C-alpha positions in Angstrom: 102.2 90.1 131.4 100.5 92.2 128.5 102.0 95.0 126.6 101.8 98.0 126.2 103.2 100.7 123.5 103.4 104.5 125.1 103.6 107.6 122.9 104.0 111.0 123.9 105.4 114.4 123.2 107.3 116.8 125.8 106.5 120.5 126.2 108.3 122.9 124.8 109.3 123.7 128.0 110.7 120.5 128.7 112.6 120.1 125.1 114.2 123.3 126.9 115.4 121.8 130.1 116.7 118.5 128.1 118.7 120.9 125.7 120.1 123.0 128.5 120.8 119.9 130.4 120.5 116.8 128.5 119.2 113.3 129.9 118.9 109.5 129.3 115.4 109.7 130.2 115.2 105.6 129.9 116.5 105.4 133.6 113.1 107.8 134.8 111.4 105.8 132.5 112.5 102.0 134.1 111.7 103.8 137.3 108.4 104.6 137.0 107.5 101.0 135.5 109.1 98.9 137.2 107.8 100.4 140.6 104.3 99.7 139.1 105.7 96.3 138.7 106.2 96.2 135.1 108.9 96.1 132.4 111.1 98.6 130.0 111.7 96.7 127.0 112.0 99.8 124.4 112.5 103.4 124.5 113.3 105.6 121.4 112.8 109.1 120.3 111.1 110.0 116.7 110.6 112.4 114.2 106.6 113.0 113.3 103.8 113.1 115.8 105.2 112.3 119.3 108.3 112.6 120.2 109.2 109.1 121.6 107.6 105.8 122.1 108.3 103.0 124.6 107.4 99.7 124.9 106.2 98.0 128.5 104.8 95.5 130.5 102.9 95.6 133.1 100.5 93.8 135.5 97.5 95.3 134.7 95.2 98.1 133.5 95.3 99.8 136.6 99.1 99.8 137.3 99.0 101.3 133.9 96.8 103.9 134.4 98.4 104.7 137.3 101.7 105.1 135.7 99.9 107.1 132.9 98.3 109.9 135.8 101.5 110.1 138.1 103.5 111.2 134.7 100.7 113.5 133.2 100.4 114.8 136.5 104.0 116.0 136.2 103.5 118.5 133.5 106.4 117.5 131.5 104.3 116.0 128.9 102.0 117.9 126.0 100.8 114.5 125.5 100.8 110.7 126.4 98.8 108.1 125.3 99.0 104.1 125.8 97.6 101.7 123.9 97.2 98.5 125.2 98.7 95.3 122.4 97.9 91.8 122.2 99.8 89.0 121.6 98.8 87.1 117.9 97.4 84.0 120.1 95.3 86.6 122.1 94.1 88.0 118.6 93.3 84.3 117.6 90.9 83.7 120.4 89.7 86.8 120.2 88.6 85.7 116.1 87.5 82.6 117.5 85.2 83.8 120.3 84.0 86.5 117.8 82.8 84.0 115.8 80.3 82.8 118.2 79.2 86.3 118.7 75.5 87.3 116.3 75.9 91.2 115.6 73.1 92.7 114.4 73.8 96.5 112.4 71.7 99.4 113.8 68.5 99.2 112.2 68.5 96.2 111.0 66.0 93.4 111.6 65.8 91.8 114.8 
């Protein structure tokens, strides 16, 4: 299954709720991810541009999109961004395939 890295930021209202009633959100994340056939590999909070990150696997992009839509529709986050990750082997295969493509930059003779 493909791997995905998600970055998220809570709204101030969500932080206020979590401060008032601390909750381990890994449990919820695991439930959402497993509901589409995926697997949670890690969940971290961070200092910086995003409040948290998680690493997970999902069967396909449709499952990832469905998860992102459901979580985003909940209103607890001000941002939710997911990046599809490639293995080294997939990247090597992409490099080999890229070598077969003849690219012509815009404005160059054809």
